[in-house]
Every structure is written in structure tokens, then in C-alpha cells.
Steps between C-alpha positions, in 0.01 A plus 500: 500500500788734570620831359155557350512190276406135521729210417310451174537868405877492546537165333321632191736799497801272530377261230451789260861613550678166500535363150606167645169464683267591211417139433396432860325830582163331493616202705413465862733446791531585864770514764824683556835429348816358644720711273871439571675739263878476476528862385658643813568838343135608467360640822150632569655837577620511136135522396420799718325778312408288199144488374301177551538416131875561512535275807315219324721529192818513713432184700278314254778281364574365848142381546478361148811294570355383829180388323704260290666367813216487752191482280344799677358746247717809469188719490392360840835521680581844359153630590556373855837680501331825393223475760718400794777751437305787346704461183820467706429817700405357841718532810581129497590510131730804526669414830502120495466411129194303611234549234257231612462590867639162602603447861825329586308259722195362325347163587843342543621598153879476481515687165712225353621596154430871541760777479438606862802426716281396794659757729434856388167629623301821478270585788199719429270630768162490331286663765217297355342385819472586866617224736136421583399498132247780546649736241634387164662722235594440138689716251339542159638671193222674308574572136235767445338756730127443532212325672512128578282234656665277761430126499579269792546123466452362850433191707310496828626301797324341796400772743182651644312469170419869453589717202860618462579872523805690381626856461673589173791744474671653198843644579425472875174699477136393486381650169137556605262401776361191326848344499482482881238226496552246224304180562570156357253215526548136587346195327248267660316186399287223650693269730287201394208394285145596600358230729145427612363430845268210576203712385651573160591863575822637353776566751712796402872405489751702697737733316874457454760736363669426168862610482567596140665780306288802411569799276326829566545865405504752785156661523260681732385262774187714551401461135445873442763497227414213266816499287832386654707770667745687277841589645738764367865403447786712378737347247809343660552313823217499753426304813169332578416363844228304672439538871307231685186622674317174552571130429803338334540418130757358259586720200615350172510819295402866499454643150459846352243471225410748227160661552274350237130560448278196466416405145162586359280208403575558131875509567467179702322322213755625248781339704334157510554232234231422247374157597231290340324303772327168443122476533555306821704788643249764390218314678704399806415634846640466849329587827722569803325533835593809699563300816753284310763775484862387526654801673385800704677799652340458843398203720160665546420454129375147539202322343159604635144371475188676374138391540339829404487425128389180324730570202820490705710205381513244644182527705324298765187575703591230749872522566763766544694518174806717440397672178661844461795713608562865586248684714580740781872413535572570132480878521843660518713621209769246412315191626475233232363156419650275232361207304665253266347427160604268219409545134514228233671693217659829402241762414261771610266452792237702687502542878185527710457560872190418702514763773284686750555842656228535761694704754494866391211661322621778272855364493717292270729214599810493279731213414819487293527191281839332469574209268828327584608799707434770240209734429430418132370847399377824655132407521591225747668737746163576662208267430209641700192335648195712587264441792278197445349268758485218245775304330599640160681298233728760347695432181787746489410731212556846356257792527296366208462160663743322266687234700875549537712232332783369718780312330607192698750231407419135555547392861454651843474871587443700815212749520514748787249762616646773722309769686545844349334834563498581128357845426389529862865511607550863402169599660595333827833683493319830447266417789796423723659835411169678560462346845852614586420858397166497683673391819745786458206741471336353809817521710561860401148599602535297819786723618269802490162359601581199717319168473165652604471854357277759663201521267429859602849634441614659173843351429539708183635192318505671161720774643727281713532204261405618149719223354289238682180629342667489158622146571146392592364641175766317297457173691124511446556517124750215517255278687223573251739400221592177682129414532440565128804297393401210723148489360640518146712188568251292701176610334323586824547688825573278798436584863876516551572770247190683620700588812732706280203688358363569850834649600520701176158653572602581857821672387301698246267617776796594721638722225166672444431548870810493724300487825384150410856376555481542877139379511587172320863462603452165672292372208774614261751285685263201493451538126877495442521180704211350300677588176808315620290193581327523162837517322615190686184314396532618141853360485366150565446303179322178591401238245377141484619256232292191423692379197714585197443376147750471218329441166578472132357774285200291390420350840192624683515654847201441731 
């Protein structure tokens, strides 16, 4: 993706303009061309100032002729020309007549048969990378001013095994604070099959890293903002840069993507083909054990064993059996676990998850469901699990309890569950902001009263710091609202959010009676600290997974 368009977008534009390519517009083809035009009079600089459509019409005949000679589709080679040269407007195109970004020395290519004389060269200082590789810059031409998502296609390399961190710059400036700490996960799997000791107990295999390509949109590593970050770009040429903070990576592409809302469930269904499944398919079911996941984002997300419940599968009262995954380590936004499933035919299937959230009373654990790397529709952006000490078989359904229908083609698919804060994300962000403001209030009072105020002295706080009293009154109301919103989401008041209510009551009392501030100053500080601890605990989203089930629409789920 370059200049705001993908290869397929540009190729479709080209095919619509070239009459000669109408018959092959729906054909498929990949690769770049080896065009060797003999028209020495046409230079890229001759195309300067022309519209994209005019450029395509001007040079189209050259590529059509080359198709007959080389067999490479004119729509493909011309689309590559447009992307690489920015419709013949790039520096290399104008100054070197090089519209494909080809280097004079490339894997030993002698350019036999080309019109290049083998001697003339154009040197361009790209400024793309520091000598140590810690700062990389690309130029992008944005067609339309607006907001964009940024997608990175990357590969991890052998290193310390921790998450990768980068800073993101637009035109040499960090656009907002979240762009300072972008995190990218690795992929892990079992290094061997599960073995047993001489007593028949399962031996957990060690973990090994899988080095594969991953695509991810830039997003909040804290999980407070659930949707991917949106970045503002002005139309025209911009620069985007990544600065290494932690760990190396290989980058295949960096794409500006249009900001698109997830489809509703009804829109998702409308986009799927109408398929009549066989009776065998409608009654088919597949059970995938949680501990049999193929990939995880962390080496700590390994298979675990549970003896507390007789309905955990598999189960043994005699031996240690690895029978679930998740638990305490699976608690941070962005962590994910992925399973592979295989369905027998094209059609609609239901998905069920046997899960247990026994870690936070009065809290919800959220997970985003991905199928083959995409969230199918908006309801799957935050699937929540309420507190329950027992396993619950949960068929993913709408508010009325009607199971969602997922369209899957015959063959294998990847199902991923990723930790998300869901609706709690905005509340946690508000709590974080509230703690910041409360600390500002505390420090301002500290300047006047000291750490241990004299209880018998009148500091006249309302007269000296009237703005602090007003801030306390406002913050009390904010905390009450946070408590109400949290209860509305979770259905009950947990001990963690109760800390916010305690602090709201205390602030209310301070406003009504200013002398209480100095009497309870130390306690006020402790309550702010407790609120910070509570926020940290609330941001944890732990969950156990026993198994997943994929079933036809008529199959029963236990």
C-alpha cells in the first residue's frame, strides 16, 4: 500500500481505463514488469502535472505492447508503475526516469536487453535509516486529508523474547502520548508434545518462539482505548518514522488504512453467501481443548492443570493432567491465544467457549474474537465473562440469547481470543485521569500544610486555595459517576471500585468542612494510593479456557 491505495485498488483503476485490458481485468497475476520500451522520447518528466488518469492514458500503450511481448498483464505492470513512481511524480522518476525504484545493482542483475546504458547513475540519499537501524523513515503521499489507521506487517527475530516497543513519528513529531509506547507481541508454541513421567503425570513442554509474519494496527498497549489509534494526515507528502525502543524486528510493510467501523451482525450476514448445508454439516461438532492452542503471545501462556472441578476436561483424580489454559498470566490487554479449527464444508456454524472467570468479583473479563485475523462483526470486539467460580459453557449469542452464525469455508481456520478492556477501558482511563488530578490537589495542599499538618491551626484553605476546594467538589462528583458507570457495566459493586466511592465521600466531607482536610490529610494520601492500586487490579482481565466448540446449527452443546 502506497499513496493511500493498494495494488488491487490501482490495478482496478488502470483496468477500467485501458481498453486493451478489459478482457483480462478479472484475471489474476502478480509480479513486476521488465518493460523495455524503445520510445526514447517519452520521459517521466513529460508527465509532470498530469492527473493520474491522464498519466495512465499517456503511457498505457507502452504497457499494452509489453504485455504482448512479456506476458505480464498490462494492468499489473502499469499499476506497479503508478505505485512506485506516484504516477511519475517521484524524485527518482523526475530526475532519473526510474519509475520502478530499481537499483542499478540488484542481485547481480546486468540489465541485459534494457535501455539503460549501464553507466549513468542517479544517487539519492534516502535518510531512511540511522547507521544503527534504530530510526527508520518513509515518505508517503496521502491523497486526502483525514484520519487513518496504521498497520504494521512485521517479523520478530531471535532476541531476549520480550515484547517489541517502538515510537511512531509523523513528520518528525510524535502525534500524541500513546504513540510513544507501541507494543508488538511475539508468537510462542510448545517445543514438543506433552510427555508423561513414570507415574502417568503430564509433563508440561517448554516453550519456543515461532518466527512468522504478523499484521497489527497500532493501538493502545494499556487497552484503555479499544479501537485502533487514528492518526491525522494532511494531503500530500508526509514522512512516517519508527524509532526503536526495545528489541529488533523486520518490517515488510507499513500501511495507512482508512478508518472503518466494524460491521454490525446484520451487515456481516448480508455480506455472506447463501449456502445450503448438508444434514451432516448441520449436525457436525468439533471440540478443541483449550490447552491444545497452536500459538500464544507470551511464553507464560502455557497449558495448566486444574483439580478443583470434576467437569474440567480432561480430568483425573489420580494424575496431573494438563487440561486448561489462561489463568493469572492471561490478564493484560493485547495478550492472545490462538487455536486452529477445521470444518467439513462451507456454511454457518456456532462458536461456544467453556470458560471460567473466578478472579474478580464484580468485574468482567473481556476478549476480542478474531477469525483468520479479522474481527467478524462489532459484537465480537468485546465478549465479556462475568465472575463465576464454576465453568460456564457459553455459546456466543446476541442479547436475546440467539446464537451468532459464523460463516466458515471448508478447511482450516484460526480462532484467536485477545484480552481487551471493552467498556471498562474508558472507565480505567477516567480513573487514571482522576488519580492524576487528586495527586495535583494533594501536592498543592502539601506546600502549605506540610506532610503532617498542625491539627489545631486554621490554615484558611478556602481563602488561600479556593480553586482546590472547587476541584475537590468536582472530583467527588466524577468519582461517584465512575462508581455508577462501573456498576452499570458489571452488575455489582466490587471491593476495588468501592475505593473510589470511599474517596468520593471523603472529598465531599472536605468540601463541607474544610478543617477535616488537615485532620485526615495522611488518610487522604493513603486513599489516593489505594485508588491507584485498585485501578491496577481492575485493569487485569484474567480468564480460564477449558475448551472451544464449533457446531453446526442443529448440533447440541453440552
